[in-house]
Structures are given as C-alpha cells and as structure tokens.
N, C-alpha and C positions, 0 to 999 in steps of 0.2 A: 558755602564755605568760602572764605576769602583769605588769602595769604598775601601779606605785603612784605617786601624785602627792600631795604634801602642800603645802597652801597655807594660810598663816596670814593671817587677815583680822580686822579689827575687826567688831563686831556689825552695823553699818550696811552695810558692804561685803559681809558674808556674806549678808545678806538679798537684796542686789542680784544676787549670783551664784547663789543657791540654785536658782532656777527654771531658768536655762539649764543648770546642771550636772546637774540631775535629768533634763532632756530629753536631754542628751548621754549620760548614763549609760544611759538607756533605749535610745537608738539603738545604743550599743555592745553592749548585751545582745541586742538584736534581730539585730544583725550576727553575733554569735557563734552565736546560735541558727540562723541561716541556714546557716552553715558546718557546724554539727553535723548538720543535716538532709540535707545533700547527700550523695548516694551516688555515689562516683566510684572509678575504678580507674586506676592508672598503668601504662601499657603499656611494655614494654621498648623502648628505642630501637633502631632497626635497626643492624645491624653495618655499620660503614663501614671499609673497608680503607684504611689510610694509604698515601699515595703513597710509592713507594720513593725513598729518598734516593740521590742519585748517589754512587757510590763515589769515594774520593779519587784512585784511580788512573785513573779513566775520563776521557776527554777531554771538555772542555765542548762543548755543542751549538753548532753554527755557526748563526748567524741568516742568513736570506735577505737578500741585498743588494737594495735597491730600485733600480728602473731609472733614476729621476731623483733627484737630490739634493733633500732637503727644504729648503724655504725657511724662514728664521727667522720667528717670530711678528711681530717688528717689521717685517721686510721685506715680509711679506704684508700687514700693515695699511697700510704706506706705499703699496704698489702699488695696493691697493683704493681708497685716498683719491685717488691720482693718476688712477684711472679715472673717478672722479666729479668732474668739473671744477667743478660748481656747489657742491660740498661734500657731506658725508655726516654723519649723526648717529650716535651710539653704537649705537643699536638696529639701524640698517641695517648698520653695520659688523659687529655680532654675527651677523646673519643671513647676510651675504655671506661672512664668513670662517669662521664656525663656532666662533670663540673666545668665551670667557666674558667677562663684563663686567670682571672683575678683570684678565684678561690684557690686554684692550684698554686699560683705565685705566693699568696699569703701563707699558705700552709707549708710550702717548700722552704720558706724563710725559717719557720719554726723548726721544721724537721732537720734542716742543716745546722741550726743553732744547737739543737739537742744532739747533734752528731749521729743521727740515725740514717741520713743519706748524704751523698756528696754528688757534685756535678763533675763529670769527666771533661777532658779537653775537647771532646767531640760534641759536648753539649747534652750528653745523656745523664740521666739520674740513676744512681745505683744505691742499693741498700747497704749499710755497713753492718 
C-alpha cells in the first residue's frame, strides 16, 4: 500500500511543518517495520454448518402459549407507580419493572398526557 500526500506551502510555513512531518514520517516507517518483522499465520476458520431453511411446504412452528396474558409496558409501569403511594423515581421504576429508561420515559409521556400520573417537584412519579 502506498499513500502520497502533496501539500504546497510558502517557505515560512514549510519550515514550521518540516519537523513534525519528519517525526510523522519516522513513526510511519517504524510502524511499517514492525509489521514486516511480525511472523504470523492465518488459520482456517472452522466449518460452520448453516441452519436448514424451512421448506415452503412445511407448516410454521407453533409457539407455546403463555399461561397468563402479558401486561403492557404502560400498564405495568402504572401498576408499579400505584403500589408506591409516596411516589417513585425512574431508577426505582427500572429496577422494579425491568424496563429500560427509554421504555419508561416513552410510556411516562403517554401516562402524563392521559393524566394518569404526574411528576412531583422532587422528581417522583405519583398516580392520579
């Protein structure tokens, strides 16, 4: 690989850049020399068998039904807030529900808009 860079400078500017460019040139040569000295071999990658694709005629796999219906993220957050009568902060909501900060933030926006929760001056969420 070869890289060529051409820069046109006046004489004063050329003098200012001369020392840093010489240092850079030496560092590049040292780096190239390091790669030339390295003795390495590339091993073949292990054979990985691709997963068989389902045939077009085969029936799709049935998923197991869960014993109880899943609650929506918003409903779970609202239920958790209602359990904490004195209010709850975002960090504790994350810990108690297992949802990400983004999930909580997005759903809190909708819950506040629906006037189901509000945020106190202390930064706690309470159910209305």
